[in-house]
N, C-alpha and C positions, 0 to 999 in steps of 0.2 A: 186377641187380635188374630192369632195364628189359626184358631178354629174357624173364625169368620172368613178368613182368607181361603182356607181349604174348602169351605162350603161354596164360596163363589167360584173357585176353580172347578169344583165338581159340576156345578150347573152350567159352566161355560167352556168346558174343556174341548168341546167340538170346534170352537173357534180356533183353538191352538192346533188341533190335529189337522184341520183343513188348511190353515196357513202353512204348516210344515209340509203337507203333501203337495201344495201348490208351488212351493219355493225350493224344495229339495227333492232329488231323484232317488237317493238310496235310503234304506231304512235307518242305517247308522247316522247319516246326515240329518234325517228327520228327527231322530232322537236327540242329537246334539242341539239342533235348533230349538226343539221343545224345551230342553233344559235351559238354554240361554234365555228364552222367552220367560220361563218361570222365574228365573233369577231377576230379570228386569221388572217383572210384575211385583215380585216380593219387595224389591228395593224401592219401587215407586208407590207401593200400596199405602204407606203411612201418609203420603202427601195427596192421596186421592180426596178431592173435596166434594164430590157428588154433584158437580155442576153439569155433568152429562150422565147418561146411563152407564152403568158398569160395563155393559157389553161394548159400548162405544169406546170406552177407555181401554178395555182389553184388546179390541181390534187395533187401536192406534199403536199400542205398545208392541203387539205381535207383528204387525206389518213393518213398523219402523225397525224392529230387531231383525226381521228377516231380510229387509233391504240393506241394512247397515252391515250385517255379517256377510252378506253376499259380496260386498265391495272390499272388505278389509282383507289383508293378506296374512295377518297374524292368526294363530290357531285359536279356535273358540275355547273358552273355559268349559271344563266338563265337571258336572256335579253328580255325585253318586246316589242321588235320591231315586227311589223307585217310581217309575212312571205309572199314572193311573191307567186302568184298562180302557181300551178304545171302545166306544159305542158306535156300532155300525147299524144303519137303518136301511141300507140298500139291499134288495134281494139279489140272488145270483143272476137272474135275467137282466137286471139293471146294471150289473157290474160292467158288462161290455160297453154299454152306452156311457157309463160314468168314466171308464178308462179312455174312450175316444174323446169325451169332453175335456178331461184333464190334459190329455196329450195336446189337444188344440189350444187350450188355455195356456199351456206352458210355452207356446210359440208367441204369445202376446208379450208386449212390453211389461215390465214389472208393475208399473203403476196401473196399467190397464187391467192386469190380472186382479189387482187389489180392488179396483172399482167394480169389476164384474162379480167378484166374489161377494162383496158387500151387497150389491144389487140382488144377487141370487139368495141372499139371506134376508130379503125383504126390508132392507134399510131404505129410508127415504133419501131423496137427493140431498136434503139438508144434513142428515146424519152422515152420509158418505162424504159430503164436502167437509164436514167438521173433522172426520177421521183422516182424510187424505190431505186436507189443507188447501182446497181449491174452492171456487164458488159453486153454488148449486146449479147455476145455469151452465157452467162448464162441465159439470157432471152429466147433465142431459146430453150435451153435444158429444162428449167423449163416449157415452154409452151407445149412442147411435152409431158412431164409427166402429166401436168395439164389436157390436152385434153384426155389422156388415162384414167385418174381417173374420169373425168367428164362423159365420155362415159359409164364407168362402173356404176357410180351413176345413170345416166339417164336410163340405161337399167333395173335397179332394180325397178325403179318407175312405 
């Protein structure tokens, strides 16, 4: 079971890194959140029933963990496991655009960030709705508002 879990994490670690980058500002906070998400994934893995895609399940746990730890006042638990190496696919020229996009996205509401992030990962409205817990028609309406707000934020930058 552990080997299978590690293979799944290796294939989908970009989801975790992206979530951490969207919801935490410092590297230390991102690492803490990454470990917290890993803990919740490992704890929930035995109960994964395969009723959704594994990436959908990972997104749901990652986003719920990021949002829940944002709100609580108690310190996050730290685990001393070594983090996997980050896989970056953006070239140096694209780094500035990526930085501007991330800065603008961080100004959005937490749920809007999650919806946009999932949309940018080519998730369908139905998949996004399943992860976030809203209807697919609500996803479409929210995405329209999010895109409008994002355009306004980027034009000010």
